[in-house]
C-alpha positions in Angstrom: 100.0 9.9 -3.9 97.5 11.5 -1.5 95.1 12.6 -4.2 95.0 9.0 -5.6 94.0 7.2 -2.4 90.3 7.8 -2.8 88.5 5.7 -5.5 86.9 7.4 -8.4 83.9 5.1 -7.9 82.9 2.0 -5.9 80.7 -0.9 -6.8 78.9 -3.2 -4.3 76.8 -6.3 -4.8 73.4 -6.4 -3.3 71.7 -9.5 -1.8 69.1 -9.5 -4.6 71.8 -9.9 -7.3 71.8 -6.3 -8.5 74.7 -3.9 -7.9 75.0 -0.4 -6.6 77.7 1.9 -8.0 78.5 5.3 -6.5 80.4 7.9 -8.5 82.5 9.6 -5.9 83.0 12.7 -8.1 79.3 13.4 -8.4 77.8 11.4 -5.5 75.4 9.8 -8.0 74.3 6.3 -7.2 73.4 3.8 -10.0 71.7 0.4 -9.7 72.8 -1.9 -12.4 72.3 -5.6 -13.3 74.4 -8.4 -12.0 76.3 -9.1 -15.3 77.5 -5.5 -15.6 78.2 -5.2 -11.9 80.3 -8.4 -11.9 82.3 -7.2 -14.8 83.1 -4.0 -13.1 84.2 -5.9 -10.0 86.2 -8.4 -12.0 88.2 -6.0 -14.1 90.2 -3.9 -11.7 91.8 -2.0 -14.6 88.4 -0.3 -15.0 88.7 1.1 -11.5 91.4 3.6 -12.7 89.0 5.4 -15.2 85.9 7.6 -14.7 82.7 5.7 -14.1 80.9 6.5 -17.4 84.0 5.3 -19.3 84.1 2.2 -17.2 80.5 1.5 -18.0 81.2 1.8 -21.8 84.2 -0.5 -21.6 82.5 -3.1 -19.5 79.4 -3.2 -21.8 81.7 -3.6 -24.8 83.6 -6.4 -23.1 80.4 -8.2 -22.2 79.3 -8.1 -25.8 82.6 -9.3 -27.2 83.6 -11.7 -24.4 80.4 -12.7 -22.6 82.2 -15.3 -20.4 84.2 -14.2 -17.3 88.0 -14.2 -17.1 88.4 -17.5 -15.3 91.5 -19.7 -15.3 91.6 -23.3 -16.4 90.1 -24.5 -13.2 87.2 -22.0 -13.2 88.7 -19.6 -10.7 89.4 -15.9 -10.9 93.1 -15.1 -11.0 92.8 -13.1 -7.8 91.3 -13.4 -4.3 89.5 -10.7 -2.4 89.7 -10.9 1.4 88.4 -8.7 4.1 90.6 -8.1 7.1 90.2 -5.3 9.7 87.2 -3.9 7.8 89.3 -3.4 4.6 88.9 -5.4 1.4 92.2 -6.4 -0.2 92.6 -7.9 -3.7 95.6 -10.3 -3.9 96.9 -11.0 -7.4 99.6 -13.6 -7.9 101.7 -14.4 -11.0 102.4 -17.9 -9.6 99.4 -20.2 -9.8 100.7 -22.1 -6.8 100.5 -18.9 -4.8 97.0 -18.3 -6.0 96.0 -21.8 -5.0 97.5 -21.4 -1.5 95.7 -18.1 -1.0 92.4 -19.5 -2.3 92.5 -22.5 0.1 94.0 -20.8 3.2 91.9 -17.5 3.0 88.7 -18.7 1.5 86.9 -18.1 4.8 87.8 -14.4 4.6 86.1 -13.7 1.2 83.5 -10.9 1.5 80.0 -12.3 1.6 79.0 -9.9 -1.2 81.4 -8.8 -3.8 82.6 -5.2 -4.4 85.6 -3.1 -5.5 88.6 -3.6 -3.2 90.1 -0.9 -1.0 93.7 -1.8 -2.0 95.4 -4.3 -4.4 98.5 -6.4 -3.7 100.5 -8.2 -6.4 102.8 -11.1 -5.6 105.7 -11.9 -8.0 107.1 -15.4 -8.4 109.6 -16.3 -5.7 107.8 -14.5 -2.9 107.7 -16.4 0.4 103.9 -16.6 0.7 104.2 -18.3 4.1 105.8 -15.1 5.4 103.2 -12.6 4.2 101.7 -12.3 7.7 105.0 -11.8 9.4 107.4 -8.8 9.6 110.6 -9.4 7.7 114.1 -8.1 7.9 114.6 -5.4 5.2 112.3 -4.7 2.3 109.9 -7.4 1.1 111.0 -8.1 -2.5 108.5 -9.1 -5.1 105.4 -7.5 -3.5 103.7 -4.5 -5.0 100.5 -2.6 -4.2 98.3 0.0 -5.8 95.2 2.0 -4.9 92.0 1.4 -6.9 92.2 4.6 -8.9 96.0 4.6 -9.4 97.2 2.5 -12.4 100.8 2.5 -11.0 102.1 -0.4 -9.0 104.4 0.6 -6.2 106.9 -1.5 -4.3 105.8 -2.7 -0.9 108.8 -1.3 1.0 109.3 -1.9 4.7 109.2 -4.7 7.2 105.5 -4.8 8.1 103.3 -7.8 7.1 101.7 -7.9 3.7 98.8 -10.0 5.0 97.1 -7.7 5.7 99.2 -5.0 3.9 99.7 -2.7 6.9 101.9 -0.3 5.0 99.2 0.7 2.6 96.9 3.8 3.1 93.8 1.9 4.3 95.8 0.5 7.2 98.6 2.9 7.7 99.2 3.9 11.3 95.8 2.6 12.3 96.5 -0.7 14.2 98.5 -2.1 17.0 98.9 -5.9 17.2 99.2 -8.7 19.7 100.7 -12.2 19.1 97.5 -13.9 20.3 94.4 -15.9 19.6 91.0 -14.2 19.6 88.1 -16.1 21.0 84.7 -14.6 20.3 81.8 -15.6 22.6 78.2 -16.0 21.5 77.5 -12.5 22.7 80.0 -11.1 20.2 82.4 -10.0 22.9 85.8 -11.6 23.1 88.8 -12.8 25.0 92.4 -12.3 23.8 94.7 -15.2 24.5 98.4 -14.3 24.3 101.3 -16.7 24.3 104.7 -17.4 22.9 105.3 -19.9 20.1 104.1 -23.4 21.2 102.4 -22.0 24.3 99.0 -23.3 23.2 97.2 -20.5 21.3 96.1 -22.8 18.5 95.0 -25.5 21.0 93.1 -22.9 23.0 91.3 -21.6 19.9 90.4 -25.1 18.6 89.4 -26.2 22.1 87.1 -23.2 22.7 85.5 -23.8 19.3 85.0 -27.5 19.8 83.5 -27.0 23.2 81.1 -24.4 21.8 82.4 -21.8 24.2 83.7 -19.4 21.6 84.3 -19.0 17.9 87.8 -18.4 16.5 88.8 -15.1 14.9 92.5 -16.0 14.8 95.1 -18.1 16.6 98.0 -15.9 15.6 97.5 -12.1 15.1 95.1 -9.8 16.8 94.8 -6.2 15.4 93.7 -3.5 17.9 92.1 -0.4 16.3 93.9 2.5 17.9 90.9 4.8 17.2 88.0 2.6 18.5 89.6 -0.1 20.7 87.8 -2.9 18.8 89.8 -6.0 17.8 90.0 -7.9 14.5 91.5 -11.3 14.0 93.7 -12.0 11.0 92.0 -15.2 9.7 95.1 -17.2 8.9 95.1 -21.0 8.4 96.0 -22.8 11.6 99.2 -24.8 12.0 97.9 -27.8 13.9 100.7 -29.7 15.7 100.7 -33.5 15.9 103.9 -34.5 17.5 106.8 -32.9 15.6 104.6 -32.4 12.5 102.4 -29.4 11.7 99.4 -29.5 9.3 97.9 -26.4 7.8 94.2 -26.3 8.5 92.1 -23.3 7.1 89.5 -21.8 9.4 86.1 -23.2 8.7 83.3 -21.2 7.2 80.2 -20.7 9.4 79.5 -19.8 13.0 82.7 -21.5 14.2 84.8 -18.6 12.7 84.2 -15.0 13.6 84.9 -12.4 11.0 84.8 -8.6 11.6 85.1 -6.5 14.7 84.7 -7.6 18.3 85.0 -5.9 21.6 87.5 -7.6 24.0 86.4 -7.9 27.7 89.1 -10.4 28.8 92.8 -11.1 28.3 94.7 -14.3 29.2 98.4 -14.8 28.9 99.3 -18.5 28.6 102.3 -19.1 31.0 104.3 -22.3 31.3 103.9 -24.1 34.6 105.3 -24.0 37.2 105.7 -20.2 36.8 101.9 -20.3 37.4 100.5 -23.5 38.7 99.0 -25.6 35.8 95.3 -24.9 35.3 95.4 -21.9 37.7 94.3 -18.4 36.7 96.4 -15.6 38.3 94.8 -12.2 38.1 97.0 -9.1 37.5 97.2 -7.0 40.6 97.9 -3.7 38.8 97.8 -2.1 35.4 101.6 -2.0 35.5 101.7 -5.7 36.1 99.3 -6.3 33.2 101.5 -4.2 30.9 104.6 -6.2 32.0 102.8 -9.5 31.1 101.9 -8.2 27.7 105.2 -6.5 26.7 106.6 -9.6 24.9 103.4 -10.2 23.0 103.1 -6.7 21.5 103.9 -6.5 17.8 104.5 -3.6 15.4 101.5 -3.1 13.1 102.3 0.4 11.8 100.9 2.6 14.6 103.4 4.9 16.2 104.8 3.7 19.6 102.8 6.2 21.6 99.5 5.1 20.0 100.4 1.5 20.5 101.2 1.8 24.1 98.1 4.0 24.6 95.6 1.5 23.1 97.2 -1.5 25.0 97.1 0.5 28.3 93.4 1.4 27.6 92.7 -2.3 26.9 94.3 -3.5 30.2 92.6 -0.8 32.2 89.1 -2.0 31.3 89.4 -5.8 30.8 90.0 -8.7 33.1 93.7 -9.7 32.8 95.0 -13.1 33.9 97.8 -15.5 33.4 96.9 -19.2 33.0 99.4 -21.8 33.9 99.7 -24.5 31.2 101.4 -27.8 30.8 102.9 -29.3 27.6 100.6 -31.5 25.5 98.5 -33.5 26.4 98.0 -31.8 29.8 97.4 -28.5 28.0 93.7 -29.3 27.3 93.1 -30.2 30.9 94.6 -26.9 32.0 92.4 -25.0 29.5 89.3 -26.7 30.8 90.2 -25.9 34.4 91.1 -22.3 33.9 89.8 -20.9 30.6 86.4 -22.6 30.6 85.1 -21.0 33.8 86.5 -17.6 32.8 84.7 -17.7 29.4 81.4 -18.7 31.0 81.7 -16.0 33.7 82.6 -13.2 31.2 79.8 -14.3 28.8 77.3 -13.9 31.7 78.6 -10.6 32.9 
């Protein structure tokens, strides 16, 4: 498997509409027209054969079938998304699954197209709502392959498949926090941890609506164990209204942050009266910070030593607080009282 993780070649779209293709066996770079580049991108079966053969097949396909392989609604039967600096192609046999992915993850499409780093295939019956969660036992109905490898392999193990943390591009690279990630105009960020219903989604939407920060995620923050930068998994938000939850995709544009960010603050949402509502309590020691974070740490594939190291490095260099919060509707008042001045102060530091 190790000799099949590196692609034979890679194609990337340019802003002028042309494409660049690099043959990784010869290090040769080719600039090709948009029609040929798009066909190389679209047909991932071509990724398994040498570049010159892929050129020949793609040209022949264009001549015999000039229109792209779109479904009945004019959509490609796959979705490319970028998470953690890695491009993943999701293919689904069930059209309902494809539609859900297209809607919920549209914001994470790469701005310019290119060959993916890993491919994931979803069989009918897969719980698509659990792709971003760890599961008990193996995840049936999910397969993956690397670009140059024609063989699909079962996605075995408990780790999430959104993103596919068990595959080579991600394997053992990340730790994770159950948290929202708020990115300030400077590009630096604040991680907001909290248990279910603690207010992470409300905090993310409040920060966005007030213009204090863009949202990278309201659910899963990936910490790169090599660099210390953070990535948000750009999941659709489950917005609560009473006992009901409505799925709302992250919006495109400046209100949503995609890509890496450097955290400079960390807040743990804590129910009042453990901490007074609207009050920020600073951690006194690194040990206290680690104790506050323990229940919010998640397995993302990195070994336990690396996970603890990167989190300890994080709390050693950022401002760590707990914010006392009340149930809705008092939650927004508490965020305004505690989180707003912290974001403004950190942005100016």
